[in-house]
ZAGU-486559 format. One record per atom (N, C-alpha, C): x negated, y, z; atom name. Coordinates in nm, 4 decimals. Atoms other than C-alpha are relative to their C-alpha. Layout:
- x	y	z	atome
- X	Y	Z	CA
...
This chain:
- x	y	z	atome
- -0.0841	-0.1178	0.0000	N
- 0.0000	0.0000	0.0000	CA
- -0.0887	0.1243	0.0000	C
- 0.0820	-0.1199	0.0078	N
- -0.1437	0.3398	-0.0965	CA
- 0.0661	0.1150	0.0737	C
- -0.0504	-0.1178	-0.0698	N
- -0.1096	0.6609	0.0974	CA
- 0.0611	0.0966	-0.1014	C
- -0.0608	-0.0956	0.0934	N
- 0.1146	0.9266	-0.0569	CA
- -0.1002	0.1104	-0.0357	C
- 0.0880	-0.1081	0.0449	N
- -0.0625	1.1949	-0.2600	CA
- 0.0368	0.1267	0.0761	C
- -0.0318	-0.1222	-0.0743	N
- -0.0921	1.5093	-0.0464	CA
- 0.0409	0.1126	-0.0949	C
- -0.0397	-0.1170	0.0780	N
- 0.0739	1.8271	-0.1702	CA
- -0.0987	0.1110	0.0317	C
- 0.0980	-0.1084	-0.0137	N
- -0.1856	2.0967	-0.2284	CA
- 0.0614	0.1303	-0.0474	C
- -0.0488	-0.1300	0.0439	N
- -0.1439	2.4677	-0.2937	CA
- 0.0100	0.0115	-0.1508	C
- 0.0003	-0.0061	0.1461	N
- -0.2094	2.4046	-0.6625	CA
- 0.0838	-0.1098	-0.0648	C
- -0.0732	0.1144	0.0542	N
- 0.0146	2.0983	-0.7015	CA
- 0.1008	0.0413	-0.1075	C
- -0.1027	-0.0421	0.0955	N
- 0.2932	2.2903	-0.8815	CA
- -0.0599	0.0462	-0.1330	C
- 0.0625	-0.0508	0.1226	N
- 0.0486	2.4387	-1.1335	CA
- -0.1193	-0.0859	-0.0432	C
- 0.1145	0.0876	0.0256	N
- -0.1886	2.1416	-1.1583	CA
- -0.0274	-0.0175	-0.1494	C
- 0.0197	0.0170	0.1447	N
- -0.1306	2.0897	-1.5323	CA
- -0.0649	0.1238	-0.0614	C
- 0.0595	-0.1252	0.0486	N
- -0.2078	2.4565	-1.6010	CA
- -0.1456	0.0106	0.0426	C
- 0.1358	-0.0063	-0.0539	N
- -0.5160	2.4396	-1.3807	CA
- -0.0922	-0.0934	-0.0775	C
- 0.0821	0.0950	0.0749	N
- -0.6452	2.1295	-1.5574	CA
- -0.0230	0.0471	-0.1435	C
- 0.0158	-0.0525	0.1360	N
- -0.5837	2.2906	-1.8979	CA
- -0.1049	0.1106	-0.0028	C
- 0.1008	-0.1076	-0.0077	N
- -0.7846	2.5973	-1.7946	CA
- -0.1398	-0.0578	0.0164	C
- 0.1310	0.0600	-0.0239	N
- -1.0669	2.3800	-1.6671	CA
- -0.0523	-0.0720	-0.1240	C
- 0.0435	0.0636	0.1253	N
- -1.0740	2.1811	-1.9912	CA
- -0.0467	0.1056	-0.1006	C
- 0.0404	-0.1089	0.0878	N
- -1.0927	2.5096	-2.1815	CA
- -0.1400	0.0507	0.0389	C
- 0.1316	-0.0435	-0.0480	N
- -1.3871	2.6198	-1.9653	CA
- -0.1053	-0.1034	-0.0373	C
- 0.0931	0.1073	0.0361	N
- -1.5522	2.2825	-2.0228	CA
- -0.0377	0.0107	-0.1483	C
- 0.0270	-0.0181	0.1433	N
- -1.5189	2.3389	-2.3985	CA
- -0.0890	0.1199	-0.0261	C
- 0.0847	-0.1184	0.0152	N
- -1.6705	2.6847	-2.3638	CA
- -0.1446	-0.0317	0.0391	C
- 0.1354	0.0372	-0.0435	N
- -1.9677	2.5392	-2.1765	CA
- -0.0687	-0.0833	-0.1083	C
- 0.0573	0.0788	0.1097	N
- -2.0198	2.2826	-2.4520	CA
- -0.0361	0.0911	-0.1182	C
- 0.0289	-0.0951	0.1064	N
- -2.0026	2.5711	-2.7000	CA
- -0.1300	0.0754	0.0255	C
- 0.1255	-0.0678	-0.0346	N
- -2.2823	2.7511	-2.5164	CA
- -0.1177	-0.0942	-0.0197	C
- 0.1069	0.0978	0.0209	N
- -2.4891	2.4350	-2.5198	CA
- -0.0365	-0.0076	-0.1487	C
- 0.0242	0.0042	0.1445	N
- -2.4484	2.4231	-2.8972	CA
- -0.0663	0.1284	-0.0479	C
- 0.0610	-0.1276	0.0369	N
- -2.5341	2.7933	-2.9258	CA
- -0.1494	-0.0021	0.0304	C
- 0.1421	0.0079	-0.0386	N
- -2.8617	2.7316	-2.7402	CA
- -0.0722	-0.0971	-0.0923	C
- 0.0595	0.0992	0.0894	N
- -2.9300	2.4222	-2.9471	CA
- -0.0225	0.0587	-0.1398	C
- 0.0100	-0.0629	0.1317	N
- -2.8706	2.6321	-3.2620	CA
- -0.0852	0.1275	-0.0004	C
- 0.0865	-0.1183	-0.0127	N
- -3.1073	2.9066	-3.1340	CA
- 0.0737	0.1305	-0.0297	C
- -0.0783	-0.1210	0.0191	N
- -2.8351	3.1722	-3.1280	CA
- -0.0585	0.1157	0.0793	C
- 0.0479	-0.1243	-0.0617	N
- -2.9059	3.5314	-3.0265	CA
- 0.0345	0.0025	0.1497	C
- -0.0133	0.0022	-0.1464	N
- -2.9561	3.5704	-2.6493	CA
- 0.1260	0.0723	0.0491	C
- -0.1136	-0.0802	-0.0457	N
- -2.6920	3.8409	-2.6063	CA
- 0.1320	-0.0701	-0.0307	C
- -0.1215	0.0751	0.0327	N
- -2.4316	3.6263	-2.7820	CA
- 0.0234	-0.1114	0.1014	C
- -0.0110	0.1057	-0.1008	N
- -2.5033	3.3416	-2.5386	CA
- 0.0435	0.0606	0.1338	C
- -0.0349	-0.0660	-0.1263	N
- -2.4866	3.5782	-2.2409	CA
- 0.1449	0.0476	-0.0005	C
- -0.1398	-0.0432	0.0112	N
- -2.1537	3.7152	-2.3660	CA
- 0.0943	-0.1167	0.0266	C
- -0.0825	0.1188	-0.0224	N
- -2.0105	3.3641	-2.3696	CA
- -0.0063	-0.0460	0.1458	C
- 0.0128	0.0343	-0.1424	N
- -2.1459	3.2970	-2.0202	CA
- 0.0890	0.0913	0.0834	C
- -0.0859	-0.0955	-0.0701	N
- -1.9685	3.6111	-1.9018	CA
- 0.1465	-0.0385	-0.0144	C
- -0.1385	0.0419	0.0226	N
- -1.6441	3.4862	-2.0561	CA
- 0.0344	-0.1217	0.0864	C
- -0.0229	0.1180	-0.0834	N
- -1.6803	3.1541	-1.8734	CA
- 0.0136	0.0400	0.1465	C
- -0.0089	-0.0451	-0.1380	N
- -1.7429	3.3305	-1.5440	CA
- 0.1356	0.0644	0.0270	C
- -0.1309	-0.0638	-0.0161	N
- -1.4275	3.5387	-1.5958	CA
- 0.1101	-0.1063	0.0057	C
- -0.1001	0.1069	-0.0001	N
- -1.2274	3.2238	-1.6747	CA
- -0.0014	-0.0765	0.1320	C
- 0.0104	0.0698	-0.1288	N
- -1.3580	3.0502	-1.3620	CA
- 0.0517	0.0873	0.1140	C
- -0.0541	-0.0915	-0.1012	N
- -1.2744	3.3608	-1.1565	CA
- 0.1526	-0.0075	0.0024	C
- -0.1460	0.0123	0.0054	N
- -0.9136	3.3317	-1.2772	CA
- 0.0463	-0.1306	0.0644	C
- -0.0326	0.1278	-0.0632	N
- -0.9082	2.9662	-1.1749	CA
- -0.0109	0.0141	0.1521	C
- 0.0223	-0.0160	-0.1439	N
- -1.0496	3.0582	-0.8337	CA
- 0.1102	0.0848	0.0631	C
- -0.1063	-0.0841	-0.0552	N
- -0.7948	3.3354	-0.7812	CA
- 0.1325	-0.0761	0.0086	C
- -0.1204	0.0815	-0.0044	N
- -0.5142	3.0966	-0.8676	CA
- -0.0029	-0.0994	0.1146	C
- 0.0143	0.0935	-0.1116	N
- -0.6471	2.8432	-0.6195	CA
- 0.0151	0.0708	0.1342	C
- -0.0127	-0.0769	-0.1238	N
- -0.6788	3.1101	-0.3501	CA
- 0.1458	0.0383	0.0254	C
- -0.1403	-0.0365	-0.0138	N
- -0.3231	3.2246	-0.4163	CA
- 0.0815	-0.1199	0.0494	C
- -0.0711	0.1203	-0.0433	N
- -0.1910	2.8708	-0.3860	CA
- -0.0343	-0.0388	0.1422	C
- 0.0436	0.0332	-0.1356	N
- -0.3961	2.8151	-0.0735	CA
- 0.0683	0.0916	0.1017	C
- -0.0610	-0.0963	-0.0926	N
- -0.2648	3.1332	0.0891	CA
- 0.1497	-0.0232	0.0143	C
- -0.1460	0.0155	-0.0029	N
- 0.0976	3.0625	-0.0028	CA
- 0.0454	-0.1363	0.0523	C
- -0.0435	0.1335	-0.0423	N
- 0.1063	2.6901	0.0724	CA
- -0.0802	-0.0510	0.1202	C
- 0.0835	0.0645	-0.1025	N
- -0.1861	2.5572	0.2743	CA
- -0.0055	0.0821	0.1286	C
- 0.0084	-0.0832	-0.1206	N
- -0.2175	2.8537	0.5104	CA
- 0.1354	0.0071	0.0702	C
- -0.1346	-0.0007	-0.0574	N
- 0.1579	2.8645	0.5616	CA
- 0.0219	-0.1287	0.0800	C
- -0.0111	0.1293	-0.0667	N
- 0.1516	2.4960	0.6487	CA
- -0.0889	-0.0039	0.1253	C
- 0.0920	-0.0026	-0.1137	N
- -0.1527	2.5454	0.8732	CA
- 0.0515	0.0868	0.1138	C
- -0.0558	-0.0884	-0.1030	N
- 0.0183	2.8333	1.0560	CA
- 0.1113	-0.0712	0.0760	C
- -0.1081	0.0748	-0.0639	N
- 0.3183	2.6109	1.1224	CA
- -0.0551	-0.1063	0.0963	C
- 0.0643	0.0993	-0.0867	N
- 0.0762	2.3614	1.2796	CA
- -0.0854	0.0657	0.1088	C
- 0.0776	-0.0726	-0.1004	N
- -0.0849	2.6343	1.4955	CA
- -0.1464	0.0179	-0.0356	C
- 0.1401	-0.0111	0.0430	N
- -0.4049	2.6536	1.2898	CA
- -0.0237	0.1235	-0.0859	C
- 0.0074	-0.1185	0.0853	N
- -0.3592	3.0019	1.1363	CA
- -0.1399	0.0626	0.0015	C
- 0.1327	-0.0626	-0.0086	N
- -0.6896	3.1465	1.2644	CA
- -0.1064	-0.0851	-0.0679	C
- 0.0962	0.0924	0.0612	N
- -0.8879	2.8393	1.1601	CA
- 0.0110	0.0047	-0.1533	C
- -0.0227	-0.0017	0.1447	N
- -0.7317	2.8450	0.8124	CA
- -0.0448	0.1327	-0.0607	C
- 0.0408	-0.1315	0.0501	N
- -0.7905	3.2203	0.7704	CA
- -0.1520	0.0097	-0.0054	C
- 0.1466	-0.0012	-0.0030	N
- -1.1558	3.1813	0.8698	CA
- -0.0570	-0.0832	-0.1141	C
- 0.0446	0.0877	0.1079	N
- -1.1982	2.8941	0.6263	CA
- 0.0183	0.0668	-0.1374	C
- -0.0255	-0.0646	0.1287	N
- -1.0384	3.0903	0.3408	CA
- -0.0936	0.1190	-0.0218	C
- 0.0880	-0.1159	0.0155	N
- -1.2415	3.4043	0.4060	CA
- -0.1440	-0.0439	-0.0269	C
- 0.1334	0.0536	0.0310	N
- -1.5610	3.1954	0.4044	CA
- -0.0079	-0.0402	-0.1469	C
- -0.0031	0.0375	0.1432	N
- -1.4580	3.0579	0.0640	CA
- -0.0030	0.1242	-0.0881	C
- 0.0021	-0.1254	0.0760	N
- -1.3890	3.4109	-0.0632	CA
- -0.1405	0.0594	0.0031	C
- 0.1373	-0.0510	-0.0124	N
- -1.7296	3.5180	0.0661	CA
- -0.0953	-0.0728	-0.0917	C
- 0.0870	0.0780	0.0906	N
- -1.8998	3.2358	-0.1238	CA
- 0.0269	0.0372	-0.1450	C
- -0.0333	-0.0382	0.1379	N
- -1.7152	3.3326	-0.4419	CA
- -0.0582	0.1362	-0.0353	C
- 0.0477	-0.1360	0.0275	N
- -1.8234	3.6947	-0.4086	CA
- -0.1512	0.0111	-0.0021	C
- 0.1461	-0.0044	-0.0070	N
- -2.1925	3.6138	-0.3465	CA
- -0.0691	-0.0360	-0.1293	C
- 0.0586	0.0515	0.1247	N
- -2.2462	3.4847	-0.6981	CA
- -0.1016	0.0996	-0.0568	C
- 0.0997	-0.0814	0.0680	N
- -2.5550	3.6103	-0.8754	CA
- -0.0972	0.0530	0.0946	C
């Protein structure tokens, strides 16, 4: 007997999230080909910037789902402070990039 799949903050938009991630994966493969084809540095950097923006959108969507679902659930269980600290640490890691 298997345990039921937990409901996450992104469960309702999981298909959209996976589609975005597949698109990002394709962009990364495109950059690999650009490097393999000796494309102009600035063109490669432009594509990297586009991937970072796409990943930022994914991250914001995950944070939104976390705040609306997971934190709400955690607050109901008396873990609001713990959940807020955990989320702010994740936001801090996202902002430290570069």
